[in-house]
PDB file of N, CA, C and O in Angstrom:
ATOM      1  N   MET A   1       0.848  -1.176   0.000  1.00  0.00           N
ATOM      2  CA  MET A   1       0.000   0.000   0.000  1.00  0.00           C
ATOM      3  C   MET A   1       0.895   1.241   0.000  1.00  0.00           C
ATOM      4  O   MET A   1       1.920   1.280   0.680  1.00  0.00           O
ATOM      5  N   THR A   2       0.503   2.220  -0.748  1.00  0.00           N
ATOM      6  CA  THR A   2       1.209   3.497  -0.745  1.00  0.00           C
ATOM      7  C   THR A   2       0.289   4.558  -0.150  1.00  0.00           C
ATOM      8  O   THR A   2      -0.898   4.316   0.070  1.00  0.00           O
ATOM      9  N   LEU A   3       0.840   5.709   0.099  1.00  0.00           N
ATOM     10  CA  LEU A   3       0.024   6.806   0.621  1.00  0.00           C
ATOM     11  C   LEU A   3      -0.610   7.628  -0.491  1.00  0.00           C
ATOM     12  O   LEU A   3      -1.209   8.671  -0.231  1.00  0.00           O
ATOM     13  N   ALA A   4      -0.479   7.160  -1.737  1.00  0.00           N
ATOM     14  CA  ALA A   4      -1.016   7.909  -2.873  1.00  0.00           C
ATOM     15  C   ALA A   4      -2.526   8.104  -2.766  1.00  0.00           C
ATOM     16  O   ALA A   4      -3.054   9.106  -3.247  1.00  0.00           O
ATOM     17  N   ASN A   5      -3.221   7.163  -2.144  1.00  0.00           N
ATOM     18  CA  ASN A   5      -4.680   7.279  -2.038  1.00  0.00           C
ATOM     19  C   ASN A   5      -5.116   7.602  -0.607  1.00  0.00           C
ATOM     20  O   ASN A   5      -6.228   7.260  -0.205  1.00  0.00           O
ATOM     21  N   PHE A   6      -4.249   8.258   0.155  1.00  0.00           N
ATOM     22  CA  PHE A   6      -4.578   8.570   1.548  1.00  0.00           C
ATOM     23  C   PHE A   6      -5.842   9.406   1.673  1.00  0.00           C
ATOM     24  O   PHE A   6      -6.646   9.181   2.578  1.00  0.00           O
ATOM     25  N   ARG A   7      -6.028  10.367   0.777  1.00  0.00           N
ATOM     26  CA  ARG A   7      -7.231  11.215   0.867  1.00  0.00           C
ATOM     27  C   ARG A   7      -8.505  10.392   0.797  1.00  0.00           C
ATOM     28  O   ARG A   7      -9.512  10.753   1.406  1.00  0.00           O
ATOM     29  N   ASN A   8      -8.470   9.281   0.055  1.00  0.00           N
ATOM     30  CA  ASN A   8      -9.656   8.435  -0.049  1.00  0.00           C
ATOM     31  C   ASN A   8      -9.807   7.534   1.173  1.00  0.00           C
ATOM     32  O   ASN A   8     -10.926   7.218   1.577  1.00  0.00           O
ATOM     33  N   LEU A   9      -8.683   7.118   1.764  1.00  0.00           N
ATOM     34  CA  LEU A   9      -8.722   6.202   2.903  1.00  0.00           C
ATOM     35  C   LEU A   9      -8.752   6.921   4.242  1.00  0.00           C
ATOM     36  O   LEU A   9      -9.432   6.490   5.173  1.00  0.00           O
ATOM     37  N   GLY A  10      -8.010   8.019   4.334  1.00  0.00           N
ATOM     38  CA  GLY A  10      -7.824   8.695   5.615  1.00  0.00           C
ATOM     39  C   GLY A  10      -9.058   9.446   6.074  1.00  0.00           C
ATOM     40  O   GLY A  10      -9.713  10.131   5.289  1.00  0.00           O
ATOM     41  N   LYS A  11      -9.362   9.313   7.333  1.00  0.00           N
ATOM     42  CA  LYS A  11     -10.499  10.027   7.916  1.00  0.00           C
ATOM     43  C   LYS A  11     -10.027  11.236   8.714  1.00  0.00           C
ATOM     44  O   LYS A  11     -10.725  12.247   8.802  1.00  0.00           O
ATOM     45  N   LYS A  12      -8.822  11.120   9.301  1.00  0.00           N
ATOM     46  CA  LYS A  12      -8.295  12.235  10.079  1.00  0.00           C
ATOM     47  C   LYS A  12      -6.789  12.072  10.206  1.00  0.00           C
ATOM     48  O   LYS A  12      -6.241  10.986  10.019  1.00  0.00           O
ATOM     49  N   ILE A  13      -6.147  13.164  10.523  1.00  0.00           N
ATOM     50  CA  ILE A  13      -4.710  13.166  10.765  1.00  0.00           C
ATOM     51  C   ILE A  13      -4.525  13.641  12.201  1.00  0.00           C
ATOM     52  O   ILE A  13      -4.887  14.768  12.539  1.00  0.00           O
ATOM     53  N   VAL A  14      -3.958  12.778  13.047  1.00  0.00           N
ATOM     54  CA  VAL A  14      -3.689  13.109  14.443  1.00  0.00           C
ATOM     55  C   VAL A  14      -2.223  13.506  14.541  1.00  0.00           C
ATOM     56  O   VAL A  14      -1.349  12.757  14.104  1.00  0.00           O
ATOM     57  N   CYS A  15      -1.946  14.664  15.105  1.00  0.00           N
ATOM     58  CA  CYS A  15      -0.582  15.199  15.163  1.00  0.00           C
ATOM     59  C   CYS A  15      -0.143  15.403  16.606  1.00  0.00           C
ATOM     60  O   CYS A  15      -0.960  15.640  17.496  1.00  0.00           O
ATOM     61  N   VAL A  16       1.154  15.308  16.815  1.00  0.00           N
ATOM     62  CA  VAL A  16       1.766  15.628  18.102  1.00  0.00           C
ATOM     63  C   VAL A  16       2.678  16.818  17.862  1.00  0.00           C
ATOM     64  O   VAL A  16       3.617  16.736  17.070  1.00  0.00           O
ATOM     65  N   GLY A  17       2.409  17.914  18.536  1.00  0.00           N
ATOM     66  CA  GLY A  17       3.184  19.125  18.323  1.00  0.00           C
ATOM     67  C   GLY A  17       4.228  19.364  19.399  1.00  0.00           C
ATOM     68  O   GLY A  17       4.088  18.918  20.538  1.00  0.00           O
ATOM     69  N   ARG A  18       5.262  20.067  19.018  1.00  0.00           N
ATOM     70  CA  ARG A  18       6.358  20.456  19.903  1.00  0.00           C
ATOM     71  C   ARG A  18       6.945  19.265  20.652  1.00  0.00           C
ATOM     72  O   ARG A  18       7.297  19.374  21.826  1.00  0.00           O
ATOM     73  N   ASN A  19       7.048  18.131  19.969  1.00  0.00           N
ATOM     74  CA  ASN A  19       7.609  16.938  20.596  1.00  0.00           C
ATOM     75  C   ASN A  19       9.117  16.846  20.390  1.00  0.00           C
ATOM     76  O   ASN A  19       9.738  15.857  20.778  1.00  0.00           O
ATOM     77  N   TYR A  20       9.698  17.855  19.791  1.00  0.00           N
ATOM     78  CA  TYR A  20      11.137  17.913  19.548  1.00  0.00           C
ATOM     79  C   TYR A  20      11.642  19.203  20.182  1.00  0.00           C
ATOM     80  O   TYR A  20      11.339  20.297  19.706  1.00  0.00           O
ATOM     81  N   LYS A  21      12.408  19.070  21.255  1.00  0.00           N
ATOM     82  CA  LYS A  21      12.825  20.216  22.071  1.00  0.00           C
ATOM     83  C   LYS A  21      13.430  21.350  21.244  1.00  0.00           C
ATOM     84  O   LYS A  21      13.023  22.503  21.380  1.00  0.00           O
ATOM     85  N   ASP A  22      14.403  21.023  20.386  1.00  0.00           N
ATOM     86  CA  ASP A  22      15.084  22.067  19.617  1.00  0.00           C
ATOM     87  C   ASP A  22      14.131  22.806  18.683  1.00  0.00           C
ATOM     88  O   ASP A  22      14.288  24.006  18.460  1.00  0.00           O
ATOM     89  N   HIS A  23      13.144  22.097  18.138  1.00  0.00           N
ATOM     90  CA  HIS A  23      12.185  22.733  17.234  1.00  0.00           C
ATOM     91  C   HIS A  23      11.285  23.696  18.007  1.00  0.00           C
ATOM     92  O   HIS A  23      10.989  24.792  17.530  1.00  0.00           O
ATOM     93  N   ALA A  24      10.855  23.289  19.192  1.00  0.00           N
ATOM     94  CA  ALA A  24      10.029  24.175  20.014  1.00  0.00           C
ATOM     95  C   ALA A  24      10.798  25.453  20.344  1.00  0.00           C
ATOM     96  O   ALA A  24      10.250  26.553  20.267  1.00  0.00           O
ATOM     97  N   LEU A  25      12.061  25.300  20.709  1.00  0.00           N
ATOM     98  CA  LEU A  25      12.887  26.468  21.037  1.00  0.00           C
ATOM     99  C   LEU A  25      13.120  27.347  19.814  1.00  0.00           C
ATOM    100  O   LEU A  25      13.129  28.574  19.915  1.00  0.00           O
ATOM    101  N   GLU A  26      13.311  26.704  18.644  1.00  0.00           N
ATOM    102  CA  GLU A  26      13.516  27.444  17.393  1.00  0.00           C
ATOM    103  C   GLU A  26      12.327  28.350  17.093  1.00  0.00           C
ATOM    104  O   GLU A  26      12.495  29.459  16.585  1.00  0.00           O
ATOM    105  N   LEU A  27      11.130  27.872  17.409  1.00  0.00           N
ATOM    106  CA  LEU A  27       9.914  28.643  17.151  1.00  0.00           C
ATOM    107  C   LEU A  27       9.611  29.640  18.269  1.00  0.00           C
ATOM    108  O   LEU A  27       8.653  30.407  18.177  1.00  0.00           O
ATOM    109  N   GLY A  28      10.434  29.628  19.333  1.00  0.00           N
ATOM    110  CA  GLY A  28      10.197  30.535  20.450  1.00  0.00           C
ATOM    111  C   GLY A  28       9.067  30.083  21.349  1.00  0.00           C
ATOM    112  O   GLY A  28       8.478  30.895  22.062  1.00  0.00           O
ATOM    113  N   ASN A  29       8.754  28.783  21.325  1.00  0.00           N
ATOM    114  CA  ASN A  29       7.673  28.234  22.134  1.00  0.00           C
ATOM    115  C   ASN A  29       8.230  27.556  23.379  1.00  0.00           C
ATOM    116  O   ASN A  29       9.355  27.059  23.365  1.00  0.00           O
ATOM    117  N   PRO A  30       7.448  27.534  24.454  1.00  0.00           N
ATOM    118  CA  PRO A  30       7.896  26.794  25.632  1.00  0.00           C
ATOM    119  C   PRO A  30       7.891  25.294  25.339  1.00  0.00           C
ATOM    120  O   PRO A  30       7.159  24.824  24.469  1.00  0.00           O
ATOM    121  N   ILE A  31       8.705  24.562  26.067  1.00  0.00           N
ATOM    122  CA  ILE A  31       8.734  23.108  25.917  1.00  0.00           C
ATOM    123  C   ILE A  31       7.595  22.546  26.768  1.00  0.00           C
ATOM    124  O   ILE A  31       7.605  22.717  27.987  1.00  0.00           O
ATOM    125  N   PRO A  32       6.613  21.878  26.154  1.00  0.00           N
ATOM    126  CA  PRO A  32       5.474  21.379  26.925  1.00  0.00           C
ATOM    127  C   PRO A  32       5.876  20.213  27.832  1.00  0.00           C
ATOM    128  O   PRO A  32       6.805  19.464  27.532  1.00  0.00           O
ATOM    129  N   THR A  33       5.159  20.081  28.941  1.00  0.00           N
ATOM    130  CA  THR A  33       5.408  18.968  29.856  1.00  0.00           C
ATOM    131  C   THR A  33       4.560  17.754  29.497  1.00  0.00           C
ATOM    132  O   THR A  33       4.832  16.648  29.964  1.00  0.00           O
ATOM    133  N   LYS A  34       3.539  17.950  28.673  1.00  0.00           N
ATOM    134  CA  LYS A  34       2.671  16.861  28.214  1.00  0.00           C
ATOM    135  C   LYS A  34       2.586  16.930  26.695  1.00  0.00           C
ATOM    136  O   LYS A  34       2.790  17.996  26.115  1.00  0.00           O
ATOM    137  N   PRO A  35       2.286  15.798  26.037  1.00  0.00           N
ATOM    138  CA  PRO A  35       2.138  15.826  24.571  1.00  0.00           C
ATOM    139  C   PRO A  35       1.049  16.816  24.152  1.00  0.00           C
ATOM    140  O   PRO A  35       0.003  16.912  24.793  1.00  0.00           O
ATOM    141  N   MET A  36       1.308  17.537  23.086  1.00  0.00           N
ATOM    142  CA  MET A  36       0.351  18.501  22.548  1.00  0.00           C
ATOM    143  C   MET A  36      -0.264  17.879  21.295  1.00  0.00           C
ATOM    144  O   MET A  36       0.378  17.830  20.246  1.00  0.00           O
ATOM    145  N   LEU A  37      -1.491  17.407  21.402  1.00  0.00           N
ATOM    146  CA  LEU A  37      -2.164  16.736  20.292  1.00  0.00           C
ATOM    147  C   LEU A  37      -3.100  17.704  19.581  1.00  0.00           C
ATOM    148  O   LEU A  37      -3.740  18.549  20.208  1.00  0.00           O
ATOM    149  N   PHE A  38      -3.165  17.563  18.256  1.00  0.00           N
ATOM    150  CA  PHE A  38      -4.120  18.343  17.471  1.00  0.00           C
ATOM    151  C   PHE A  38      -4.458  17.562  16.211  1.00  0.00           C
ATOM    152  O   PHE A  38      -3.726  16.652  15.823  1.00  0.00           O
ATOM    153  N   LEU A  39      -5.559  17.915  15.576  1.00  0.00           N
ATOM    154  CA  LEU A  39      -6.038  17.228  14.374  1.00  0.00           C
ATOM    155  C   LEU A  39      -5.863  18.114  13.151  1.00  0.00           C
ATOM    156  O   LEU A  39      -5.884  19.342  13.238  1.00  0.00           O
ATOM    157  N   LYS A  40      -5.690  17.460  12.008  1.00  0.00           N
ATOM    158  CA  LYS A  40      -5.700  18.150  10.720  1.00  0.00           C
ATOM    159  C   LYS A  40      -6.669  17.406   9.816  1.00  0.00           C
ATOM    160  O   LYS A  40      -6.858  16.197   9.951  1.00  0.00           O
ATOM    161  N   SER A  41      -7.265  18.121   8.916  1.00  0.00           N
ATOM    162  CA  SER A  41      -8.157  17.512   7.939  1.00  0.00           C
ATOM    163  C   SER A  41      -7.349  16.652   6.973  1.00  0.00           C
ATOM    164  O   SER A  41      -6.203  16.976   6.662  1.00  0.00           O
ATOM    165  N   ALA A  42      -7.934  15.567   6.501  1.00  0.00           N
ATOM    166  CA  ALA A  42      -7.266  14.733   5.495  1.00  0.00           C
ATOM    167  C   ALA A  42      -6.976  15.543   4.233  1.00  0.00           C
ATOM    168  O   ALA A  42      -6.099  15.171   3.453  1.00  0.00           O
ATOM    169  N   ASN A  43      -7.698  16.640   4.021  1.00  0.00           N
ATOM    170  CA  ASN A  43      -7.446  17.504   2.865  1.00  0.00           C
ATOM    171  C   ASN A  43      -6.119  18.255   2.976  1.00  0.00           C
ATOM    172  O   ASN A  43      -5.645  18.820   1.990  1.00  0.00           O
ATOM    173  N   ALA A  44      -5.516  18.266   4.170  1.00  0.00           N
ATOM    174  CA  ALA A  44      -4.230  18.947   4.357  1.00  0.00           C
ATOM    175  C   ALA A  44      -3.076  18.124   3.792  1.00  0.00           C
ATOM    176  O   ALA A  44      -1.965  18.634   3.650  1.00  0.00           O
ATOM    177  N   PHE A  45      -3.325  16.873   3.473  1.00  0.00           N
ATOM    178  CA  PHE A  45      -2.286  15.980   2.955  1.00  0.00           C
ATOM    179  C   PHE A  45      -1.956  16.335   1.503  1.00  0.00           C
ATOM    180  O   PHE A  45      -2.855  16.500   0.679  1.00  0.00           O
ATOM    181  N   VAL A  46      -0.675  16.449   1.202  1.00  0.00           N
ATOM    182  CA  VAL A  46      -0.216  16.708  -0.167  1.00  0.00           C
ATOM    183  C   VAL A  46       0.566  15.482  -0.628  1.00  0.00           C
ATOM    184  O   VAL A  46       1.522  15.066   0.027  1.00  0.00           O
ATOM    185  N   GLN A  47       0.162  14.912  -1.743  1.00  0.00           N
ATOM    186  CA  GLN A  47       0.828  13.711  -2.254  1.00  0.00           C
ATOM    187  C   GLN A  47       2.243  14.013  -2.718  1.00  0.00           C
ATOM    188  O   GLN A  47       2.558  15.123  -3.147  1.00  0.00           O
ATOM    189  N   GLU A  48       3.085  12.990  -2.620  1.00  0.00           N
ATOM    190  CA  GLU A  48       4.465  13.108  -3.082  1.00  0.00           C
ATOM    191  C   GLU A  48       4.489  13.553  -4.541  1.00  0.00           C
ATOM    192  O   GLU A  48       3.750  13.029  -5.375  1.00  0.00           O
ATOM    193  N   GLY A  49       5.344  14.520  -4.836  1.00  0.00           N
ATOM    194  CA  GLY A  49       5.484  15.008  -6.204  1.00  0.00           C
ATOM    195  C   GLY A  49       4.511  16.111  -6.579  1.00  0.00           C
ATOM    196  O   GLY A  49       4.628  16.701  -7.653  1.00  0.00           O
ATOM    197  N   HIS A  50       3.545  16.399  -5.703  1.00  0.00           N
ATOM    198  CA  HIS A  50       2.579  17.462  -5.970  1.00  0.00           C
ATOM    199  C   HIS A  50       3.028  18.749  -5.280  1.00  0.00           C
ATOM    200  O   HIS A  50       3.674  18.696  -4.234  1.00  0.00           O
ATOM    201  N   PRO A  51       2.695  19.892  -5.851  1.00  0.00           N
ATOM    202  CA  PRO A  51       3.133  21.153  -5.253  1.00  0.00           C
ATOM    203  C   PRO A  51       2.350  21.495  -3.988  1.00  0.00           C
ATOM    204  O   PRO A  51       1.187  21.123  -3.836  1.00  0.00           O
ATOM    205  N   ILE A  52       3.012  22.206  -3.096  1.00  0.00           N
ATOM    206  CA  ILE A  52       2.338  22.782  -1.936  1.00  0.00           C
ATOM    207  C   ILE A  52       1.865  24.163  -2.376  1.00  0.00           C
ATOM    208  O   ILE A  52       2.675  25.019  -2.732  1.00  0.00           O
ATOM    209  N   ILE A  53       0.567  24.372  -2.350  1.00  0.00           N
ATOM    210  CA  ILE A  53       0.002  25.637  -2.811  1.00  0.00           C
ATOM    211  C   ILE A  53      -0.073  26.595  -1.626  1.00  0.00           C
ATOM    212  O   ILE A  53      -0.767  26.336  -0.643  1.00  0.00           O
ATOM    213  N   THR A  54       0.642  27.687  -1.737  1.00  0.00           N
ATOM    214  CA  THR A  54       0.681  28.685  -0.671  1.00  0.00           C
ATOM    215  C   THR A  54      -0.588  29.530  -0.719  1.00  0.00           C
ATOM    216  O   THR A  54      -0.924  30.081  -1.768  1.00  0.00           O
ATOM    217  N   PRO A  55      -1.300  29.638   0.411  1.00  0.00           N
ATOM    218  CA  PRO A  55      -2.515  30.451   0.429  1.00  0.00           C
ATOM    219  C   PRO A  55      -2.210  31.921   0.145  1.00  0.00           C
ATOM    220  O   PRO A  55      -1.139  32.419   0.493  1.00  0.00           O
ATOM    221  N   VAL A  56      -3.150  32.603  -0.484  1.00  0.00           N
ATOM    222  CA  VAL A  56      -3.010  34.032  -0.759  1.00  0.00           C
ATOM    223  C   VAL A  56      -2.828  34.766   0.567  1.00  0.00           C
ATOM    224  O   VAL A  56      -3.558  34.518   1.527  1.00  0.00           O
ATOM    225  N   GLY A  57      -1.862  35.661   0.613  1.00  0.00           N
ATOM    226  CA  GLY A  57      -1.612  36.442   1.817  1.00  0.00           C
ATOM    227  C   GLY A  57      -0.671  35.782   2.810  1.00  0.00           C
ATOM    228  O   GLY A  57      -0.321  36.387   3.823  1.00  0.00           O
ATOM    229  N   CYS A  58      -0.260  34.560   2.539  1.00  0.00           N
ATOM    230  CA  CYS A  58       0.654  33.853   3.441  1.00  0.00           C
ATOM    231  C   CYS A  58       2.046  34.471   3.337  1.00  0.00           C
ATOM    232  O   CYS A  58       2.631  34.527   2.255  1.00  0.00           O
ATOM    233  N   GLU A  59       2.564  34.929   4.459  1.00  0.00           N
ATOM    234  CA  GLU A  59       3.893  35.546   4.472  1.00  0.00           C
ATOM    235  C   GLU A  59       4.926  34.702   5.200  1.00  0.00           C
ATOM    236  O   GLU A  59       6.123  34.967   5.095  1.00  0.00           O
ATOM    237  N   ASN A  60       4.482  33.687   5.938  1.00  0.00           N
ATOM    238  CA  ASN A  60       5.401  32.859   6.711  1.00  0.00           C
ATOM    239  C   ASN A  60       4.959  31.404   6.607  1.00  0.00           C
ATOM    240  O   ASN A  60       4.157  30.937   7.415  1.00  0.00           O
ATOM    241  N   LEU A  61       5.474  30.698   5.628  1.00  0.00           N
ATOM    242  CA  LEU A  61       5.109  29.296   5.423  1.00  0.00           C
ATOM    243  C   LEU A  61       6.113  28.421   6.151  1.00  0.00           C
ATOM    244  O   LEU A  61       7.312  28.479   5.876  1.00  0.00           O
ATOM    245  N   HIS A  62       5.625  27.613   7.078  1.00  0.00           N
ATOM    246  CA  HIS A  62       6.490  26.734   7.863  1.00  0.00           C
ATOM    247  C   HIS A  62       6.241  25.301   7.407  1.00  0.00           C
ATOM    248  O   HIS A  62       5.132  24.786   7.547  1.00  0.00           O
ATOM    249  N   GLN A  63       7.258  24.664   6.870  1.00  0.00           N
ATOM    250  CA  GLN A  63       7.101  23.298   6.379  1.00  0.00           C
ATOM    251  C   GLN A  63       7.645  22.308   7.395  1.00  0.00           C
ATOM    252  O   GLN A  63       8.530  22.634   8.186  1.00  0.00           O
ATOM    253  N   GLU A  64       7.106  21.097   7.364  1.00  0.00           N
ATOM    254  CA  GLU A  64       7.558  20.008   8.219  1.00  0.00           C
ATOM    255  C   GLU A  64       7.479  18.712   7.438  1.00  0.00           C
ATOM    256  O   GLU A  64       6.758  18.605   6.447  1.00  0.00           O
ATOM    257  N   VAL A  65       8.215  17.755   7.892  1.00  0.00           N
ATOM    258  CA  VAL A  65       8.129  16.404   7.340  1.00  0.00           C
ATOM    259  C   VAL A  65       7.343  15.579   8.345  1.00  0.00           C
ATOM    260  O   VAL A  65       7.614  15.632   9.545  1.00  0.00           O
ATOM    261  N   GLU A  66       6.392  14.832   7.870  1.00  0.00           N
ATOM    262  CA  GLU A  66       5.541  14.046   8.757  1.00  0.00           C
ATOM    263  C   GLU A  66       5.657  12.564   8.443  1.00  0.00           C
ATOM    264  O   GLU A  66       6.013  12.181   7.328  1.00  0.00           O
ATOM    265  N   LEU A  67       5.359  11.750   9.414  1.00  0.00           N
ATOM    266  CA  LEU A  67       5.295  10.303   9.253  1.00  0.00           C
ATOM    267  C   LEU A  67       3.824   9.926   9.217  1.00  0.00           C
ATOM    268  O   LEU A  67       3.086  10.228  10.155  1.00  0.00           O
ATOM    269  N   GLY A  68       3.394   9.275   8.155  1.00  0.00           N
ATOM    270  CA  GLY A  68       2.000   8.875   8.034  1.00  0.00           C
ATOM    271  C   GLY A  68       1.834   7.386   8.254  1.00  0.00           C
ATOM    272  O   GLY A  68       2.625   6.585   7.755  1.00  0.00           O
ATOM    273  N   VAL A  69       0.808   7.015   9.000  1.00  0.00           N
ATOM    274  CA  VAL A  69       0.509   5.615   9.275  1.00  0.00           C
ATOM    275  C   VAL A  69      -0.969   5.398   8.999  1.00  0.00           C
ATOM    276  O   VAL A  69      -1.814   6.153   9.480  1.00  0.00           O
ATOM    277  N   ILE A  70      -1.275   4.381   8.235  1.00  0.00           N
ATOM    278  CA  ILE A  70      -2.668   4.011   8.002  1.00  0.00           C
ATOM    279  C   ILE A  70      -2.943   2.753   8.802  1.00  0.00           C
ATOM    280  O   ILE A  70      -2.293   1.726   8.603  1.00  0.00           O
ATOM    281  N   ILE A  71      -3.909   2.834   9.709  1.00  0.00           N
ATOM    282  CA  ILE A  71      -4.302   1.675  10.507  1.00  0.00           C
ATOM    283  C   ILE A  71      -5.499   1.063   9.811  1.00  0.00           C
ATOM    284  O   ILE A  71      -6.556   1.685   9.713  1.00  0.00           O
ATOM    285  N   GLY A  72      -5.329  -0.172   9.323  1.00  0.00           N
ATOM    286  CA  GLY A  72      -6.349  -0.773   8.477  1.00  0.00           C
ATOM    287  C   GLY A  72      -7.319  -1.701   9.170  1.00  0.00           C
ATOM    288  O   GLY A  72      -8.083  -2.397   8.501  1.00  0.00           O
ATOM    289  N   LYS A  73      -7.313  -1.734  10.492  1.00  0.00           N
ATOM    290  CA  LYS A  73      -8.242  -2.608  11.208  1.00  0.00           C
ATOM    291  C   LYS A  73      -9.079  -1.768  12.160  1.00  0.00           C
ATOM    292  O   LYS A  73      -8.609  -0.770  12.706  1.00  0.00           O
ATOM    293  N   THR A  74     -10.308  -2.180  12.347  1.00  0.00           N
ATOM    294  CA  THR A  74     -11.190  -1.502  13.278  1.00  0.00           C
ATOM    295  C   THR A  74     -10.810  -1.885  14.700  1.00  0.00           C
ATOM    296  O   THR A  74     -10.602  -3.062  14.993  1.00  0.00           O
ATOM    297  N   ALA A  75     -10.719  -0.900  15.581  1.00  0.00           N
ATOM    298  CA  ALA A  75     -10.398  -1.176  16.984  1.00  0.00           C
ATOM    299  C   ALA A  75     -11.557  -1.901  17.644  1.00  0.00           C
ATOM    300  O   ALA A  75     -12.720  -1.673  17.312  1.00  0.00           O
ATOM    301  N   LYS A  76     -11.230  -2.765  18.571  1.00  0.00           N
ATOM    302  CA  LYS A  76     -12.272  -3.515  19.297  1.00  0.00           C
ATOM    303  C   LYS A  76     -12.342  -3.069  20.729  1.00  0.00           C
ATOM    304  O   LYS A  76     -13.156  -3.583  21.497  1.00  0.00           O
TER     305      LYS A  76
END
């Protein structure tokens, strides 16, 4: 399986923020004592080889590399 069809399979993207000390400091953010979880829409996913379209008016685009995992079984 590839991630090429993630938009069709994925229902949500669960993210952990500021989990890398140096990155949090680079952004001028405090280092959290607990994991910082947040969600992104599956529409936020950009397939490999496709351009990242910068929104109109965006002056500070911050890029990251993410690890994607598709869990293919229903939890019991």
